C-alpha positions as CSV (number, residue, x, y, z in Angstrom):
1,M,-6.4,-21.1,19.7
2,M,-9.6,-19.7,18.4
3,F,-9.2,-16.5,20.5
4,K,-5.7,-16.1,19.2
5,K,-6.9,-16.4,15.6
6,H,-9.6,-13.7,16.2
7,A,-7.0,-11.4,17.9
8,I,-4.6,-11.8,14.9
9,L,-7.4,-11.1,12.5
10,A,-8.6,-8.0,14.4
11,A,-5.0,-6.7,14.4
12,T,-4.7,-7.3,10.7
13,L,-7.9,-5.5,10.0
14,A,-6.8,-2.5,12.1
15,L,-3.5,-2.4,10.3
16,A,-5.2,-2.6,6.9
17,A,-7.4,0.3,7.8
18,M,-4.4,2.4,8.7
19,S,-2.5,1.3,5.7
20,S,-5.4,2.2,3.4
21,Q,-5.0,5.8,4.4
22,A,-1.8,5.9,2.3
23,H,-2.4,3.0,-0.2
24,D,-5.2,1.7,-2.3
25,L,-6.9,-1.7,-1.7
26,W,-8.5,-3.4,-4.7
27,F,-9.7,-6.6,-6.4
28,K,-9.0,-7.2,-10.0
29,P,-11.3,-10.0,-11.6
30,S,-10.3,-11.8,-14.7
31,S,-14.0,-11.6,-15.9
32,T,-17.1,-9.9,-14.7
33,V,-19.6,-11.0,-17.3
34,L,-19.9,-14.7,-18.3
35,S,-22.3,-16.3,-20.8
36,K,-22.0,-19.7,-19.1
37,A,-20.5,-21.3,-16.0
38,D,-16.7,-20.8,-15.8
39,W,-13.8,-20.1,-13.5
40,V,-12.9,-16.6,-12.4
41,T,-9.6,-15.5,-11.0
42,I,-9.3,-12.6,-8.6
43,D,-6.1,-10.7,-8.0
44,A,-6.0,-8.7,-4.7
45,A,-3.4,-6.1,-3.6
46,V,-2.5,-3.0,-1.7
47,S,-0.7,-0.6,-3.9
48,N,0.5,2.9,-4.6
49,D,-1.3,2.9,-7.9
50,V,-4.7,1.2,-8.6
51,F,-4.5,-2.1,-10.4
52,F,-0.7,-2.0,-10.4
53,F,1.2,-4.5,-8.2
54,N,3.8,-2.3,-6.5
55,H,3.5,-2.5,-2.7
56,R,2.2,-5.7,-1.0
57,P,-0.4,-8.5,-1.2
58,L,-3.9,-8.1,0.3
59,G,-4.7,-10.4,3.2
60,L,-7.6,-12.6,2.4
61,E,-8.7,-13.5,5.9
62,S,-11.9,-11.5,5.7
63,V,-12.7,-12.1,2.0
64,A,-15.8,-14.1,1.0
65,V,-17.5,-15.1,-2.2
66,S,-21.3,-15.5,-2.3
67,A,-23.5,-17.1,-5.0
68,P,-26.6,-15.4,-6.4
69,D,-28.7,-17.2,-3.7
70,G,-26.4,-15.8,-1.0
71,S,-24.7,-19.2,-0.3
72,A,-21.0,-19.3,0.3
73,V,-18.7,-20.2,-2.6
74,E,-15.4,-22.0,-1.9
75,M,-12.3,-20.1,-2.9
76,K,-9.8,-22.3,-4.7
77,N,-6.0,-22.1,-5.3
78,V,-5.6,-19.4,-2.7
79,A,-2.0,-18.0,-2.8
80,K,-0.1,-15.1,-1.4
81,G,2.9,-13.7,-3.2
82,E,5.2,-10.9,-2.5
83,L,3.1,-8.3,-4.3
84,R,-0.3,-9.8,-4.7
85,S,-2.8,-12.4,-3.4
86,V,-4.8,-14.5,-5.8
87,F,-7.7,-17.0,-5.7
88,D,-10.2,-18.7,-8.1
89,F,-13.8,-19.6,-7.8
90,K,-16.3,-21.4,-10.1
91,A,-19.3,-19.3,-11.1
92,E,-21.9,-21.9,-12.0
93,K,-25.3,-20.6,-11.3
94,T,-27.2,-18.0,-13.3
95,G,-27.1,-14.6,-11.6
96,T,-24.7,-12.3,-9.8
97,Y,-21.8,-13.5,-7.6
98,R,-20.3,-11.1,-5.1
99,V,-16.7,-11.0,-3.9
100,T,-16.7,-9.0,-0.6
101,M,-14.1,-8.0,2.0
102,L,-15.5,-6.5,5.2
103,M,-13.1,-4.8,7.6
104,N,-14.3,-3.6,11.0
105,G,-11.4,-2.4,13.2
106,V,-10.5,0.0,15.9
107,M,-7.4,2.2,16.0
108,G,-6.2,5.1,18.0
109,G,-3.4,6.5,20.1
110,Y,-2.5,8.4,23.3
111,K,0.4,10.2,25.0
112,D,2.1,8.5,28.0
113,A,3.1,10.2,31.2
114,S,6.3,11.5,29.6
115,G,4.4,12.9,26.6
116,Q,5.5,10.3,24.1
117,P,2.9,9.3,21.5
118,K,1.7,5.6,21.5
119,R,-0.2,3.8,18.8
120,L,-3.2,1.5,19.5
121,R,-4.5,-1.3,17.4
122,G,-6.6,-4.4,17.8
123,T,-10.1,-5.1,19.0
124,A,-11.9,-2.6,21.2
125,E,-11.4,-4.8,24.2
126,E,-7.6,-5.2,23.6
127,I,-7.1,-1.4,22.9
128,L,-8.8,-0.5,26.2
129,K,-6.4,-2.8,28.1
130,Q,-3.4,-1.1,26.5
131,I,-4.3,2.4,27.7
132,P,-2.6,3.2,31.1
133,A,-4.5,5.1,33.8
134,D,-2.3,8.2,33.3
135,A,-2.7,8.4,29.5
136,K,-3.4,11.7,27.9
137,D,-5.0,12.8,24.7
138,V,-6.6,9.4,24.1
139,R,-8.1,9.0,20.6
140,I,-10.0,6.0,19.5
141,T,-11.6,5.7,16.0
142,E,-13.8,2.9,14.6
143,N,-13.1,1.9,11.0
144,V,-15.7,0.2,8.8
145,R,-14.8,-0.7,5.3
146,R,-16.5,-2.7,2.6
147,M,-14.7,-3.7,-0.7
148,E,-16.3,-5.7,-3.4
149,T,-16.6,-6.7,-7.0
150,F,-19.3,-8.5,-9.0
151,V,-19.4,-11.3,-11.5
152,S,-22.6,-12.3,-13.4
153,V,-23.4,-15.5,-15.3
154,G,-26.1,-14.9,-17.9
155,K,-28.7,-12.5,-16.6
156,P,-27.6,-10.4,-13.6
157,S,-29.5,-10.8,-10.4
158,T,-30.4,-8.3,-7.6
159,V,-27.6,-7.1,-5.4
160,A,-28.9,-7.0,-1.8
161,V,-27.9,-4.4,0.9
162,T,-27.5,-4.9,4.6
163,G,-28.4,-1.5,5.9
164,K,-25.1,-1.3,7.8
165,G,-22.2,1.0,7.0
166,L,-21.6,2.6,3.6
167,E,-23.0,0.5,0.7
168,L,-23.8,0.7,-3.0
169,K,-27.4,-0.1,-4.0
170,P,-27.3,-0.5,-7.8
171,V,-29.8,1.4,-10.0
172,T,-27.8,0.4,-13.0
173,H,-26.5,-3.1,-12.3
174,P,-22.7,-3.2,-11.9
175,N,-22.5,-5.9,-14.5
176,D,-24.5,-4.0,-17.1
177,L,-22.2,-1.0,-17.6
178,V,-21.4,0.4,-21.0
179,S,-19.4,3.4,-22.0
180,T,-22.1,4.8,-24.2
181,E,-24.8,5.1,-21.5
182,E,-25.1,7.0,-18.2
183,A,-25.0,4.7,-15.1
184,R,-26.7,5.4,-11.8
185,F,-25.8,4.1,-8.4
186,A,-27.5,4.8,-5.1
187,F,-25.3,5.0,-2.0
188,L,-26.6,4.2,1.5
189,L,-25.2,5.0,4.9
190,D,-26.7,2.7,7.5
191,G,-29.6,2.1,5.1
192,K,-30.4,5.8,4.4
193,P,-29.5,7.9,1.3
194,A,-25.9,9.2,1.5
195,A,-26.4,12.7,0.2
196,D,-23.4,14.8,-1.1
197,L,-21.1,11.8,-0.8
198,E,-17.8,12.4,-2.6
199,V,-17.0,9.5,-5.0
200,E,-13.8,8.9,-6.9
201,L,-13.5,6.8,-10.1
202,V,-10.0,5.8,-11.4
203,A,-9.6,3.9,-14.7
204,D,-7.1,1.1,-15.2
205,G,-3.8,1.9,-16.9
206,I,-2.4,4.5,-14.5
207,R,1.1,3.2,-15.3
208,Y,0.7,4.2,-19.0
209,R,-0.5,7.7,-18.6
210,D,0.8,11.0,-17.2
211,G,-1.6,11.3,-14.3
212,V,-4.3,9.5,-12.3
213,N,-7.0,11.5,-14.1
214,A,-9.6,10.6,-11.5
215,L,-13.2,11.4,-11.9
216,K,-14.5,13.2,-8.8
217,L,-18.2,13.2,-8.4
218,K,-20.9,13.7,-5.7
219,T,-24.2,12.0,-5.0
220,D,-27.4,14.1,-5.1
221,A,-29.8,14.7,-2.3
222,Q,-31.2,11.2,-2.7
223,G,-27.8,9.6,-2.5
224,V,-27.7,8.8,-6.3
225,L,-24.6,9.1,-8.3
226,K,-24.9,9.7,-12.1
227,V,-21.8,8.9,-14.2
228,K,-20.9,8.6,-17.8
229,F,-17.7,6.6,-18.1
230,P,-15.2,8.2,-20.5
231,R,-14.1,4.8,-22.0
232,P,-14.5,1.1,-21.5
233,G,-12.3,-0.8,-19.1
234,L,-11.9,-1.5,-15.4
235,Y,-12.6,1.2,-12.9
236,W,-11.8,1.6,-9.2
237,L,-14.6,3.3,-7.3
238,S,-14.0,4.8,-3.9
239,A,-16.1,6.7,-1.4
240,D,-15.6,7.5,2.3
241,S,-17.5,9.3,5.1
242,K,-17.2,9.9,8.8
243,D,-19.6,10.5,11.6
244,S,-20.0,10.0,15.4
245,K,-22.3,7.0,15.2
246,T,-19.9,4.5,16.6
247,S,-20.6,1.0,17.9
248,V,-17.6,1.2,20.2
249,P,-18.6,3.4,23.2
250,Q,-15.1,4.7,23.7
251,A,-14.7,5.8,20.1
252,K,-15.6,9.4,19.3
253,E,-15.5,9.0,15.5
254,R,-16.4,6.4,12.9
255,H,-14.7,6.3,9.5
256,L,-16.5,4.5,6.7
257,A,-15.3,3.5,3.3
258,Y,-16.6,1.7,0.3
259,V,-14.5,0.4,-2.6
260,A,-15.6,-1.5,-5.7
261,T,-14.1,-2.7,-8.9
262,L,-16.4,-2.2,-11.9
263,E,-15.9,-3.3,-15.6
264,V,-17.4,-1.0,-18.3
265,L,-17.9,-2.6,-21.7
266,P,-17.9,-0.8,-25.1
C-alpha cells in the first residue's frame, strides 16, 4: 500500500511538472504579516491567470508548513474543490512560517518501433521499465520545482536555504516588503549564486487590466535581484533554469523552477 501511494505521488508530481509548462501554480495566503498569533488560510490552484481560479485545484500531497524553528505545522480544514484547494494553519510562534511545495519528478518520451511517439511519466525506476528495447529517440528530463510563501508573526526570522535546487535567499525579508523601497533577493542554484537568472513578477488583479504587465528582470553576477515594486499588493515571482546536473543518470537535462507569492505593503 505504501509503495502504491509513493507511485501515485510520483506520477502526480510528474504530471504537475508537465502541466506547469502551460499553466501557473500558486499559493494565495489570506495574510502574510501578523501582529499576534492567528489563523491563516491558503488558497492553492493551477490556472491560466495568476491568482484567478480558472483551471483546476492544486494537489496538496507534497505541501508542508513549517514553523520558525523548522518544526512541522499541522494543516487544518484541508479541502479540494473544482477550481482550488484550500487549507488553514495556526501561526502561533513569533517569527516566519514557511508554506512549501517541493516537486521532484521525471518525464520524457520516445518513439516506438513504428515511429509513434510515447509519453513517459512517474519515478525514474518506473520510467525505465516502460521503455522497450527497440525504443528510439528516448528523452528523459528531471524536473525540480520549489514553490513557497511566507507568513510572519511579529518580528520576521531568518529564512534558511538547503543548498539544493533553485532557491531564494532573502536579503530583504519577504515579509518586509514595501512599495516605496527597493527590495533585494539573492538566488542560489545548488547553493551557488544564480547569475543572469531571468525572474518574472506578476501583480495580482490580471482579470481587471488589459494585460499581464509582467516585470521581467535579471539577477546580477552575484545572483542578486533588485526590484522596486510599482504598487502594493500580492505578487507572483517565478524563475526557472536548466542544466545537465541531473540526479537521474539516464536524464540528460534538469529543469529547475522557483515560484513564490509575496505581499508588498504600502
